[in-house]
Every structure is written in C-alpha cells, then in structure tokens.
VEXKOL-912550 format. One line per 2 residues: number of its first residue (from 1); their letters; for each residue x, y, z of C-alpha. Coordinates in pm, 1 decimal. Example, Ala and Ser with C-alpha at 12.3 -4.5 7.8 and 13.67 -1.06 7.14 Angstrom:
# VEXKOL-912550
1) as) 1230.0 -450.0 780.0; 1367.0 -106.0 714.0 $
***
This chain:
# VEXKOL-912550
1) mn) -2170.1 7226.1 -6123.3; -2116.1 6831.5 -6115.1 $
3) ak) -2064.1 6756.9 -5752.9; -1771.7 6531.4 -5763.9 $
5) im) -1596.1 6804.7 -5985.1; -1608.8 7100.5 -5672.8 $
7) vd) -1485.1 6799.3 -5433.9; -1165.5 6842.5 -5717.8 $
9) nt) -1181.2 7175.5 -5736.5; -1141.4 7201.4 -5316.0 $
11) ln) -850.5 6980.5 -5380.4; -734.8 7163.5 -5571.6 $
13) qi) -680.2 7486.4 -5457.3; -580.8 7298.1 -5170.0 $
15) lr) -284.4 7177.7 -5363.2; -225.9 7488.4 -5425.0 $
17) vl) -123.2 7623.0 -5097.9; 24.9 7296.1 -4967.6 $
19) kp) 237.4 7274.5 -5325.1; 603.2 7514.1 -5164.8 $
21) sl) 741.4 7798.1 -5432.2; 1069.6 7841.8 -5575.2 $
23) ed) 1131.7 8045.0 -5272.4; 1016.9 7761.5 -4987.6 $
25) we) 1326.7 7597.8 -5213.9; 1542.6 7848.4 -5234.6 $
27) tr) 1461.5 7938.5 -4828.0; 1597.7 7535.6 -4742.6 $
29) lr) 1907.4 7548.8 -4933.9; 2035.2 7828.8 -4784.0 $
31) il) 1960.2 7642.6 -4443.6; 2146.0 7420.8 -4604.5 $
33) qy) 2477.9 7624.8 -4646.7; 2445.0 7823.8 -4292.8 $
35) lq) 2429.9 7429.0 -4136.6; 2711.5 7331.9 -4362.0 $
37) ga) 2939.2 7635.2 -4257.4; 2865.6 7586.6 -3858.2 $
39) ve) 3010.7 7248.4 -3951.2; 3328.7 7321.2 -4078.8 $
41) sv) 3391.5 7612.7 -3779.7; 3464.3 7258.5 -3622.2 $
43) eg) 3803.9 7121.6 -3668.9; 3709.6 6752.0 -3559.9 $
45) lr) 3428.2 6784.3 -3820.2; 3611.2 6890.2 -4127.4 $
47) ga) 3555.1 6665.7 -4438.0; 3198.4 6601.1 -4348.0 $
49) iv) 2890.2 6709.6 -4542.6; 2579.6 6827.5 -4475.9 $
51) ep) 2299.0 6612.5 -4667.0; 1933.7 6674.6 -4712.3 $
53) fg) 1734.0 6368.9 -4738.8; 1335.0 6269.8 -4649.5 $
55) sf) 1057.2 6454.4 -4836.1; 1252.0 6737.3 -5003.6 $
57) vs) 1494.5 6551.4 -5139.1; 1125.2 6292.6 -5271.2 $
59) nl) 954.4 6614.0 -5368.2; 697.9 6508.1 -5161.5 $
61) ya) 745.5 6821.9 -4949.6; 532.6 7087.3 -4793.2 $
63) cw) 611.6 7439.6 -4821.2; 619.4 7493.1 -4469.8 $
65) gd) 739.4 7108.3 -4439.1; 999.4 6959.0 -4238.7 $
67) ld) 1368.5 6916.0 -4360.6; 1514.7 6594.3 -4303.1 $
69) is) 1954.1 6645.2 -4287.1; 2249.7 6390.0 -4264.5 $
71) ie) 2586.6 6491.6 -4220.1; 2830.2 6235.1 -4391.6 $
73) fs) 3161.5 6130.0 -4375.4; 3150.8 5903.5 -4626.9 $
75) kg) 3150.0 6116.9 -4903.7; 3393.1 5953.1 -5228.8 $
77) sy) 3438.5 5658.1 -4969.2; 3412.8 5372.8 -4827.0 $
79) is) 3046.2 5315.5 -4670.7; 3140.1 5280.0 -4288.6 $
81) ey) 2910.4 5246.6 -4005.2; 2880.5 5469.0 -3705.5 $
83) gk) 2786.3 5338.9 -3348.3; 2514.6 5480.2 -3126.7 $
85) kh) 2759.7 5688.3 -2900.9; 2994.3 5733.8 -3187.2 $
87) ke) 2691.8 5928.6 -3348.4; 2672.0 6158.5 -3015.6 $
89) ql) 2910.3 6244.2 -2959.9; 2915.5 6350.5 -3289.2 $
91) lg) 2647.6 6580.6 -3246.7; 2701.5 6697.9 -2932.1 $
93) vv) 3008.9 6887.7 -3071.3; 2782.2 6947.0 -3374.0 $
95) mr) 2541.3 7145.8 -3101.3; 2748.1 7336.3 -2955.2 $
97) am) 2882.5 7487.3 -3299.3; 2548.7 7539.8 -3418.4 $
99) kq) 2456.8 7799.2 -3102.7; 2813.7 7976.6 -3101.7 $
101) sg) 2746.2 8003.7 -3502.7; 2352.7 8122.5 -3397.2 $
103) gw) 2032.6 8133.4 -3642.4; 1915.7 7870.5 -3450.4 $
105) nl) 1612.9 7864.0 -3243.4; 1529.1 7546.7 -2983.6 $
107) cq) 1781.6 7322.2 -3070.0; 1714.8 7033.0 -2839.2 $
109) fi) 1913.6 6625.2 -2837.5; 1716.5 6351.9 -2851.8 $
111) pr) 1970.0 6064.0 -2785.3; 1762.2 5746.0 -2674.9 $
113) ar) 1524.2 5713.5 -2989.1; 1642.1 5491.5 -3281.9 $
115) vp) 1849.4 5739.5 -3504.8; 1991.0 5969.7 -3250.4 $
117) il) 1815.8 6326.6 -3370.6; 1898.2 6668.4 -3334.4 $
119) mv) 1624.0 6856.6 -3341.9; 1641.5 7217.0 -3439.6 $
121) ks) 1474.9 7512.0 -3562.1; 1562.8 7739.8 -3819.4 $
123) kl) 1523.5 8108.3 -3785.9; 1441.2 8137.2 -4175.6 $
125) nd) 1043.9 8100.1 -4174.2; 1143.2 7900.0 -3835.5 $
127) is) 1098.2 7549.0 -4042.5; 1192.8 7255.3 -3824.9 $
129) cd) 1511.8 7070.8 -3862.4; 1633.4 6687.9 -3788.2 $
131) is) 2006.9 6640.8 -3811.4; 2120.8 6295.6 -3827.3 $
133) vn) 2465.1 6116.9 -3844.4; 2554.0 5901.7 -4128.5 $
135) nl) 2172.1 5792.3 -4287.8; 2251.8 5662.3 -4568.2 $
137) ka) 1937.4 5381.3 -4619.1; 1756.4 5747.6 -4536.7 $
139) qm) 1880.3 5916.0 -4810.4; 1873.6 5623.0 -5094.3 $
141) ks) 1468.4 5567.1 -4906.0; 1416.6 5895.8 -5105.5 $
143) kl) 1551.0 5949.3 -5406.5; 1374.2 5623.6 -5463.4 $
145) ll) 1022.7 5721.6 -5456.3; 1131.5 6066.2 -5610.6 $
147) wi) 1249.9 5793.4 -5844.7; 849.2 5605.4 -5800.0 $
149) nd) 722.5 6008.4 -5866.0; 800.0 6011.8 -6214.0 $
151) id) 562.8 5728.1 -6265.0; 232.3 5969.8 -6223.6 $
153) pr) 207.2 6260.9 -6085.8; -93.4 6248.8 -5919.7 $
155) fh) 71.1 6049.6 -5696.4; 254.4 6373.2 -5617.1 $
157) dm) -94.6 6481.8 -5485.3; -203.9 6207.3 -5326.5 $
159) vl) 75.6 6194.8 -5090.6; 34.0 6592.1 -5035.7 $
161) lv) -308.2 6534.6 -4921.9; -263.6 6260.2 -4690.1 $
163) ke) 28.1 6409.9 -4536.5; -232.0 6763.2 -4454.2 $
165) wa) -507.0 6515.2 -4380.2; -319.7 6352.5 -4205.4 $
167) ka) -114.0 6602.7 -3918.6; -511.8 6804.9 -3921.3 $
169) hn) -603.9 6480.5 -3693.7; -329.7 6495.0 -3511.1 $
171) in) -253.7 6066.7 -3655.0; 71.3 6158.3 -3812.0 $
173) ns) 278.7 6171.0 -3527.9; 508.4 5878.8 -3418.0 $
175) ks) 619.6 6037.3 -3076.3; 213.1 5955.2 -3003.5 $
177) gt) 220.2 5668.2 -3127.5; 66.3 5747.8 -3491.5 $
179) fn) 208.2 5697.8 -3871.8; 552.5 5883.7 -3955.4 $
181) sy) 516.7 6083.5 -4305.6; 734.9 5717.2 -4453.4 $
183) sl) 442.4 5436.6 -4384.1; 197.6 5745.3 -4512.9 $
185) sl) 321.7 5759.2 -4899.1; 318.3 5375.4 -4870.9 $
187) lv) -25.4 5354.1 -4776.1; -44.4 5522.7 -5102.3 $
189) vf) 208.9 5304.9 -5293.2; 24.2 5065.5 -5153.9 $
191) hf) -292.6 5159.3 -5228.4; -172.3 5285.9 -5597.4 $
193) qt) -135.8 4979.9 -5681.6; -396.2 4722.3 -5544.2 $
195) ca) -683.5 4961.3 -5721.6; -766.9 4910.1 -6047.5 $
197) pa) -647.3 4960.0 -6301.8; -369.6 4963.4 -6098.7 $
199) il) -151.3 5276.2 -6161.4; 209.1 5143.7 -6001.8 $
201) pp) 345.2 4840.5 -6029.1; 467.3 4607.3 -5769.4 $
203) lq) 807.7 4719.8 -5666.3; 1021.7 4438.1 -5669.0 $
205) di) 955.8 4524.7 -6014.7; 1214.3 4832.6 -5951.9 $
207) yq) 1425.1 4739.9 -5713.4; 1431.8 4398.9 -5606.6 $
209) et) 1701.6 4421.4 -5372.8; 1813.4 4535.1 -5023.9 $
211) lt) 1974.5 4844.9 -4925.9; 2187.4 4648.1 -4656.6 $
213) dd) 2317.2 4472.0 -4900.3; 2357.9 4701.6 -5183.3 $
215) lk) 2470.7 4967.6 -5015.1; 2838.3 4853.5 -4899.1 $
217) gl) 3213.4 4939.6 -5065.5; 3310.0 5241.8 -5252.7 $
219) rd) 2978.4 5482.9 -5187.1; 2896.6 5673.8 -5535.0 $
221) da) 2933.5 5309.3 -5701.2; 2664.8 5165.8 -5484.9 $
223) er) 2423.2 5426.3 -5517.8; 2499.9 5466.4 -5958.3 $
225) ri) 2460.3 5104.0 -5981.9; 2092.4 5124.4 -5728.0 $
227) es) 2009.1 5435.3 -5950.6; 2016.9 5291.2 -6284.1 $
229) sc) 1855.1 5005.4 -6217.5; 1567.9 5178.1 -6109.2 $
231) ve) 1530.9 5424.4 -6334.8; 1551.0 5158.6 -6653.7 $
233) ni) 1291.9 4940.1 -6491.9; 1063.1 5299.1 -6415.8 $
235) rr) 1119.7 5342.3 -6835.0; 1023.0 4967.1 -6900.8 $
237) fk) 683.0 4991.6 -6677.7; 637.3 5332.0 -6854.5 $
239) as) 609.0 5256.6 -7194.1; 472.7 4875.9 -7179.1 $
241) rl) 149.2 4889.9 -7348.1; -37.5 4646.4 -7199.5 $
243) ra) -121.4 4827.0 -6867.2; -454.0 4915.9 -6868.1 $
245) qn) -497.3 5339.1 -6776.0; -662.4 5478.2 -6474.3 $
247) ks) -852.5 5744.7 -6544.2; -994.8 5786.5 -6159.0 $
249) sl) -1002.2 6161.6 -6083.8; -829.8 6275.9 -5749.4 $
251) se) -1147.8 6249.8 -5556.1; -1250.9 5949.0 -5625.6 $
253) lf) -880.2 5837.7 -5527.8; -883.2 6019.1 -5208.3 $
255) is) -1256.9 5841.3 -5118.7; -1096.5 5511.3 -5148.3 $
257) fl) -772.3 5531.8 -5018.8; -1001.5 5611.9 -4678.4 $
259) rk) -1230.3 5368.1 -4784.9; -985.6 5068.0 -4843.8 $
261) fs) -801.2 5139.0 -4432.8; -1110.2 5284.5 -4279.0 $
263) dp) -1084.7 4998.6 -4065.1; -756.7 4885.8 -4007.2 $
265) ss) -738.9 4706.9 -3724.6; -963.7 4425.3 -3806.8 $
267) ka) -734.9 4355.0 -4099.9; -380.8 4429.4 -3933.2 $
269) ve) -422.5 4043.3 -3704.6; -349.0 3825.7 -3965.0 $
271) lg) -215.6 4082.9 -4289.6; 63.3 4279.9 -4307.6 $
273) ic) 84.9 4524.5 -4636.4; 371.9 4457.4 -4857.5 $
275) ty) 396.6 4747.8 -5111.2; 720.4 4469.1 -5216.6 $
277) sg) 445.1 4227.9 -5408.6; 186.1 4503.3 -5368.0 $
279) kw) -84.4 4268.2 -5149.7; -231.2 4199.1 -4882.4 $
281) ea) 6.8 3956.6 -4753.4; -44.2 3667.6 -4424.6 $
283) ie) 229.6 3699.8 -4072.5; 196.6 3410.2 -4030.8 $
285) sn) 353.4 3329.1 -4413.3; 648.4 3585.4 -4353.7 $
287) mg) 892.2 3445.8 -4109.1; 1063.9 3786.7 -4112.2 $
289) wl) 729.2 3945.0 -3986.1; 720.7 3696.4 -3663.4 $
291) pk) 720.8 3734.6 -3321.5; 452.3 3982.8 -3423.7 $
293) ty) 510.0 4202.1 -3115.6; 254.4 4535.6 -3348.7 $
295) ci) -94.9 4657.1 -3408.3; -13.9 4718.4 -3776.8 $
297) lv) 292.3 4617.3 -4029.5; 367.9 4818.6 -4341.1 $
299) ed) 619.1 4615.7 -4469.8; 932.4 4906.1 -4542.2 $
301) pf) 990.9 4707.7 -4883.3; 1407.0 4913.5 -4954.4 $
303) dr) 1484.0 4737.5 -4616.5; 1285.2 4382.7 -4582.6 $
305) pe) 1178.6 4309.7 -4303.8; 1146.8 4652.4 -4107.3 $
307) nt) 825.5 4811.8 -4004.8; 747.4 5123.7 -4094.0 $
309) ar) 486.5 5115.1 -3837.0; 594.8 4941.7 -3494.9 $
311) gv) 581.2 5264.5 -3368.4; 156.7 5317.8 -3446.3 $
313) ss) 4.0 5157.7 -3032.5; -332.9 5045.9 -3083.7 $
315) ra) -511.2 5302.5 -2867.2; -410.3 5483.2 -3181.2 $
317) ln) -455.7 5276.3 -3376.6; -866.9 5262.6 -3283.9 $
319) ri) -903.5 5699.9 -3251.8; -697.2 5667.0 -3673.9 $
321) sg) -990.9 5382.6 -3791.7; -1272.8 5645.8 -3672.9 $
323) vf) -1047.2 5955.7 -3882.3; -1066.8 5724.2 -4178.5 $
325) em) -1418.2 5649.2 -4122.1; -1561.1 6006.0 -4058.2 $
327) sr) -1362.3 6130.5 -4281.8; -1456.3 5836.9 -4580.4 $
329) dw) -1862.0 6002.3 -4511.5; -1788.8 6320.6 -4515.1 $
331) li) -1616.7 6340.8 -4923.7; -1858.5 6094.7 -4995.0 $
333) aa) -2155.3 6281.5 -4885.1; -1959.3 6610.7 -5017.9 $
335) sy) -1959.4 6387.2 -5372.9; -2333.3 6382.1 -5422.5 $
337) ss) -2396.8 6666.2 -5239.7; -2248.7 7030.8 -5388.5 $
339) sl) -2378.2 7200.7 -5089.6; -2130.4 7025.9 -4895.8 $
341) ai) -1826.2 7027.8 -5166.6; -1763.9 7388.6 -5145.9 $
343) es) -1841.9 7426.5 -4730.6; -1586.0 7504.1 -4531.8 $
345) sl) -1617.3 7185.1 -4288.3; -1556.4 6954.4 -4548.7 $
347) lt) -1181.6 7163.4 -4566.0; -1227.8 7089.8 -4275.9 $
349) tl) -1186.5 6789.9 -4266.1; -947.9 6755.3 -4515.5 $
351) vr) -662.8 7053.0 -4411.1; -503.9 7200.1 -4118.9 $
353) pq) -617.2 7553.4 -3916.7; -327.5 7733.8 -4172.6 $
355) tl) -351.1 7608.1 -4491.8; -770.8 7720.0 -4406.9 $
357) nh) -690.5 8037.2 -4349.8; -513.5 8020.0 -4643.1 $
359) vm) -787.2 7872.1 -4891.4; -1008.4 8078.5 -4731.1 $
361) rn) -818.4 8340.5 -4847.3; -771.9 8251.1 -5156.3 $
363) lg) -1173.3 8114.0 -5219.1; -1316.4 8544.8 -5084.6 $
365) yn) -1332.9 8416.0 -4714.5; -1316.7 8729.4 -4481.3 $
367) ie) -1174.2 8529.1 -4195.4; -1014.2 8780.0 -3944.6 $
369) nq) -1444.1 8838.9 -3940.5; -1522.2 8448.7 -3922.5 $
371) qt) -1806.0 8624.9 -4261.2; -1758.1 8443.6 -4552.2 $
373) th) -1876.6 8681.1 -4935.0; -2134.7 8396.0 -4917.0 $
375) pq) -2316.2 8432.3 -4629.9; -2547.8 8099.6 -4706.4 $
377) hi) -2178.5 7948.3 -4620.4; -2052.4 7903.5 -4230.4 $
379) ma) -1633.2 7957.2 -4118.8; -1603.6 7618.3 -3911.2 $
381) es) -1334.2 7578.4 -3747.2; -1040.5 7337.8 -3648.9 $
383) sh) -870.3 7190.8 -3297.9; -532.7 7064.9 -3432.5 $
385) sr) -232.5 7344.7 -3505.7; 107.3 7427.0 -3473.0 $
387) tt) 80.5 7840.3 -3560.8; -49.5 8097.3 -3364.3 $
389) rh) -493.4 8105.4 -3475.4; -684.3 8423.8 -3516.7 $
391) yn) -955.4 8252.4 -3390.6; -1077.4 7975.6 -3092.7 $
393) gp) -1135.6 7614.8 -3263.6; -1378.1 7297.8 -3018.6 $
395) pk) -1224.9 7135.1 -2689.3; -1011.7 6854.2 -2790.3 $
397) pn) -1268.8 6575.6 -2698.1; -1109.1 6223.4 -2562.5 $
399) gp) -1251.9 5936.0 -2751.2; -1239.5 5969.0 -3199.1 $
401) yr) -1160.4 6279.8 -3339.1; -1555.5 6460.0 -3471.7 $
403) py) -1480.1 6800.0 -3690.0; -1680.6 7061.4 -3526.4 $
405) vp) -1940.2 7054.4 -3806.2; -2184.3 7458.3 -3740.6 $
407) el) -2528.1 7449.3 -3861.5; -2640.7 7620.9 -4070.7 $
409) vp) -2971.6 7861.4 -3973.8; -3207.2 7891.4 -4203.0 $
411) pr) -3329.8 8366.0 -4189.2; -3525.8 8440.9 -3982.5 $
413) dy) -3904.0 8529.2 -4149.2; -4022.3 8912.9 -4022.7 $
415) hn) -4352.7 8891.1 -4219.6; -4448.1 8534.0 -4082.2 $
417) rp) -4482.0 8638.2 -3742.2; -4560.0 8277.5 -3453.4 $
419) qk) -4955.0 8350.2 -3373.2; -5006.6 8424.0 -3024.9 $
421) lk) -5080.1 8193.7 -2788.2; -5446.2 8121.7 -2674.2 $
423) gp) -5535.1 8088.6 -2312.5; -5614.5 8288.7 -2010.8 $
425) yv) -5427.0 8577.5 -1916.9; -5161.9 8596.4 -1719.7 $
427) pv) -5067.1 8907.5 -1530.4; -4652.7 9016.3 -1597.4 $
429) le) -4563.8 9073.6 -1216.3; -4380.8 9381.5 -1165.9 $
431) sp) -4062.4 9450.2 -888.2; -4152.3 9562.1 -504.2 $
433) kn) -4179.1 9966.2 -552.4; -3995.6 10167.6 -252.1 $
435) ys) -4231.8 10483.6 -59.6; -4119.8 10683.5 -393.8 $
437) gq) -4309.7 10503.1 -623.9; -3905.8 10420.5 -815.4 $
439) qk) -3833.0 10034.6 -838.1; -3649.2 9825.2 -572.3 $
441) pt) -3331.6 9703.9 -765.1; -3301.4 9381.5 -688.2 $
443) gp) -2987.9 9137.3 -779.2; -2623.4 9062.1 -683.2 $
445) yv) -2551.8 9461.4 -764.3; -2778.1 9573.6 -418.3 $
447) re) -2573.2 9237.5 -218.4; -2285.3 9423.5 -301.2 $
449) lv) -2396.7 9777.6 -169.9; -2546.1 9634.2 133.3 $
451) ds) -2152.6 9476.0 192.2; -1977.9 9779.7 112.5 $
453) sp) -2062.8 9972.2 395.8; -2076.1 9884.1 782.6 $
455) qv) -2275.5 10181.9 869.0; -2557.4 9936.9 662.3 $
457) hq) -2422.4 9646.9 917.5; -2535.5 9844.3 1197.2 $
459) ql) -2812.7 9960.7 1140.2; -2926.6 9607.6 1054.9 $
461) rk) -2851.3 9480.3 1368.2; -3037.1 9722.5 1563.3 $
463) sv) -3337.7 9682.9 1408.6; -3294.1 9265.9 1503.7 $
465) qs) -3219.2 9355.1 1872.1; -3484.5 9580.1 1917.8 $
467) ss) -3731.9 9342.7 1702.6; -3616.5 9070.0 1983.2 $
469) qv) -3697.9 9280.7 2234.5; -4053.3 9321.1 2095.1 $
471) kr) -4073.7 8971.9 2063.5; -3971.2 8850.7 2374.0 $
473) qi) -4210.9 9134.6 2526.1; -4566.4 8996.0 2338.7 $
475) qk) -4468.9 8632.0 2376.3; -4504.7 8688.8 2753.8 $
477) pm) -4888.1 8811.1 2809.5; -4958.9 8437.8 2614.0 $
479) hs) -4775.0 8240.0 2883.7; -4998.4 8444.0 3158.4 $
481) sp) -5162.6 8415.7 3442.7; -5552.9 8385.3 3275.3 $
483) qv) -5627.3 8702.0 3442.8; -5404.5 8842.2 3213.1 $
485) kq) -5530.7 8733.4 2922.3; -5905.1 8850.2 3057.6 $
487) qi) -5744.5 9257.5 3035.3; -5630.2 9160.8 2759.4 $
489) qk) -5935.0 9066.7 2594.0; -6184.8 9320.7 2724.8 $
491) pa) -6068.7 9631.5 2480.7; -6216.5 9374.2 2203.8 $
493) hs) -6534.5 9446.6 2402.6; -6524.9 9721.5 2620.7 $
495) ss) -6671.0 9962.6 2326.2; -7025.1 9886.0 2314.9 $
497) qe) -7086.2 10189.7 2034.6; -6768.3 10077.7 1811.2 $
499) qp) -6948.9 9678.8 1821.7; -7218.4 9699.2 1574.3 $
501) lv) -7012.4 9937.7 1358.3; -6777.0 9650.8 1306.7 $
503) re) -7100.8 9423.3 1232.6; -7268.6 9614.5 1041.6 $
505) sv) -6952.3 9619.8 811.2; -6884.9 9258.3 839.1 $
507) hs) -7238.7 9170.0 712.1; -7264.7 9381.9 427.7 $
509) ts) -6872.3 9222.1 317.0; -7045.0 8906.1 362.4 $
511) qv) -7342.5 9010.5 83.0; -7008.0 9047.6 -195.4 $
513) qs) -6791.5 8765.6 -97.4; -6834.3 8499.4 -382.2 $
515) pl) -6956.0 8168.8 -297.3; -6628.9 8047.5 -317.6 $
517) qk) -6511.8 8270.9 -101.7; -6736.3 8167.6 212.1 $
519) kk) -6671.8 7784.4 160.7; -6330.5 7930.2 206.7 $
521) ke) -6392.0 8092.4 499.7; -6626.9 7785.4 648.5 $
523) ka) -6301.9 7528.0 592.9; -6067.9 7819.2 759.7 $
525) hq) -6231.7 7771.5 1084.8; -6251.7 7398.9 1120.2 $
527) sp) -6117.0 7243.4 1336.9; -5803.3 6931.5 1217.1 $
529) lq) -6129.4 6699.6 1271.1; -6337.5 6836.0 1036.2 $
531) km) -6137.6 6909.4 770.9; -6032.3 6528.7 779.8 $
533) kp) -6196.6 6259.0 551.9; -6433.1 6074.4 759.4 $
535) en) -6217.9 5781.9 727.0; -5896.1 5954.1 848.4 $
537) as) -6058.9 6117.9 1137.1; -6028.3 5828.3 1356.6 $
539) ml) -5579.5 5864.6 1322.1; -5624.7 6211.4 1346.0 $
541) qt) -5816.3 6149.3 1675.9; -5579.8 5899.2 1810.1 $
543) yq) -5250.8 6096.4 1740.3; -5379.3 6444.7 1924.8 $
545) ew) -5508.2 6236.0 2250.2; -5109.8 6034.2 2166.3 $
547) rp) -4926.4 6362.9 2115.4; -4798.8 6526.3 2479.6 $
549) kk) -5017.8 6873.9 2525.6; -4783.2 7135.3 2658.9 $
551) pg) -4928.8 7416.1 2902.0; -5170.0 7660.4 2752.3 $
553) mq) -5164.3 7488.5 2406.5; -5505.2 7476.6 2283.2 $
555) l) -5645.9 7171.9 2031.6 $
***
C-alpha cells in the first residue's frame, strides 16, 4: 500500500476516536440542564438562561472536549453590557448555588481574567466547564464557525486534528503562553484560504461587519440579521462555478499546514495573520494593530482589530516553531515510508496518550502489556497527559519538545554466533576461598553482617590491640644497641649443619630459574645508584647527600 494512503488511514483512525457520539452530545445537554436548575434555584438569577458556546456550538469539539457556558440575562430583550464587577458578583452567586445543588467538582473562580470565569468539573464523565456571564459575542463567533464548517467537511476534520496535535505537545493552553483553541481554528481557516487552490474565501466575503457594531438593539433581531446575511453569502460561494476545486487529501493539507507555520517567529515580526482578507498583512499598514505589544498577531475577523493570540509569549513562540518543524519532518518522512506511516511513534507526535490508547486498541494493539500483535512495531509513549496512564512516558525536556521514538532492535541471530577473539589466554580470577574450601561471600551483604553483630566488633578490636602490641615488640629490637642486633643475627649463622642444606636448595632452585628471573633478582639486590640510569646517577647522589640521615638508617 502507498505510504501516503497509509498516513491518511492513520489520520482517519484518529478522527474515529476524536469524533463525539450521540451519547457525548446528550451528556452535555444534561450538564446544561443541571446548571439551569441550579441557576433557577436562586431568586436573584430567575429569568437567566444557560446557553452553550465554543466548540460545542460550532461542532468542532472532541468526545472529551470542554464545555463553554454563558449565563444570559438578555434573551428576547435589549442587549445590555454588564460591568466586570457585576459579572464577578453574579458568578459568585452561581458558585454558591452549584455547591448547594451538588453534582459538581473542583469549583474555581478566576475573577482576574479578561472575562471573569467560573471553572467547574461535572460529575458526568468529568467534563470541564467554563462558565461566564453575558458572553454574547463568543456565542455569535461560534455560530459563524459553524456556518463556515458547512462549506467543506475537511475543515471540521482538520480543526479536530490540529487541536489534538497541539494538546499533545502542550501548545494549546493560553495560561501557559501558547495558542487558545479559537486562534488555532483561525490558523486552519487561514491555511484553507491561502492554499492553492483556495478552499475557503476571505471572511469579508461572508461577514463584512463587526460583532461590536451589529450586536445592538433587540437580541433576536440582531442574531437573525447576521445569520441571514452569512448563510446567503456562503450559499453563493458554494454555488459558484468559477472557483477551482481543491482535491488535496487530509494528510497533504496537514503537512502543508505545518510547513506554512513552521517558522512563525520570522514572519510575525512584520506580518500579521488576517483571515478577514485571507492573506498576510503588514502590521505597519494597519493602525489598529499598533503599537506592537505582542509576539504574533492572529486577528479576530469578527471583532477587528482584536488579536486572538495576544497571550502567546516569545519563549513559547520559539517552542511552538520547534514543534511545527519536528511534526512536519515526521509526517513528510511517514508519507514516503510505509513502515513509519503505521508506526506508533508517528501517532505519538499527533495525539495524546489517552487518544493513543483508543487508536491502538482499534488497530489491534495490546496496550496493557505494551506489546503489539505485530512484533515489528514498537509501542511509543508520550509525555503530556490529562488522564491516568497505564505506562510511563519520557521526562519533560527543557528545550523544544522531542517525542520519544524507540529504535527498532533487530532479532538476535543464534546461528551466526560471533567468533572468539584471537589472542593470549587470560585466566579468570576466582574469589578467595575459606578454610572449608567454599567461596567467601563478598559485597554489601558481608558488610551488613559485620555491622549488625556487636560481638564481631569486640573481636576485631581485640585483634587490632594485640597486633599493635606485637608490632611494638618487633620494633624495639630494630632500634636497640648493635649488641642486640648481633644476638638476633646469630641464630641465622648458629647451626652449621643446616647451612649447607640451605645452600644446596638455593643452588638447585637457581638452576631451574629462567634468565629473566635471574635478572629480576639481580635488579632487586642492586642499590638505588645502580638502578638509576648513568645520566641520572649524579642527581640521586646529591639528593642522598642532602637528605638528613636518621639513626640506624642504611643507604
């Protein structure tokens, strides 16, 4: 099978796992109903309506994606803006009502955010929810992406893949200085506008105004007016026969996406990403983008000139470019190699561990034992995970993230064994033996036995004291008078009968000795002056004359 087709199959397997089911959709509706009941239980919040927005409304959410919720107080009435302090007070009341109703975990209030948010986690499948107040703009942006999603189905698949890939490399988190999900979706929109031939039109052909100007008066009338104009423009674009058809596969679009943004820091200095016009725009030409207080500009097409990537830091941007380059190289290599196209190391660069487990199970891999049904492929692991994993991945690198890619180890060949090395025989040294002929134990175990018994300590001390006394008795005759030395040397010359026997044995052994041993013996009996080379003999002689001589020391 062709490698490019195998890469497409791998991406389709990932999408099968990411796409939500009907049960996931119903679970989110139940969460909205529970929150509506908690809001209605408070007298000061009666009349408020709980409405979703974000990826759930635009149909760009994964099966375990977050749920964005807005508590609206202007349904069917005039659109009114609430101040930040008023929103904080309302969210505090909502948080107390949710704690009393139950069914929620990890309630966290973030008032210092640009838009005050209450972060909670539902007990239904542990789905995270971000709750805000009167976030009508975000709702309309979600609907606009939903209408754009209807132009080409590849946009939906591409957004799911890019968001999952970004979460796998930890570059889809605005709190850590990286892209948020909305800016990633706009990057996909920009890529579909600038590829050849273009898949999406400039967004000014779909919606020319801004939401700030249009969301005025009665809410129902404003929403109906925006929807009718956008839907009509999209229908006209799809019915146009003049536009060329782009037949690129999903893998080709993903690789070209990574190639286009592989070095964003170089272009971000002078150019901005403008989906409204569908091209790179010079920052200096737009007065709304000045002064430049950001690292990269991704303009919000529905609320110009807001920058959706204003939270991206310069340090994170360098890491983001490294992730783009690494993933691009992996996918290009996989598109030309069929073995890499289905290998788990490629999946590790695209998805998180929780997604990887589901994909591997669908492909017939045994995740629990970390063994595959195909022995030629090795299970690769990744670091960033939001759930409990059954296996441990590599540590976090300090620099640009590089996924762990295990090397393929060739099978051992038992028939062609390595030949023995030629050379002199080197005997193996055995460990010392005790009196019973058994090997003495060595290592930390013996040290533990010695340290554990106090009786052994006492015996060692007695032996050390006795050996020190014997040393003193031996050293005394060495420093005594010369008469005592003569008495000590007499026993060596006393027995004349034993002396010839010793000489005979010495003569007999000297005959057996080799010439090398004789030379070693002669060198051992030589004085230091004889051992020295002729050119260094004078230096040794001066040193001995200078060195102070101790009593009884022979030179």
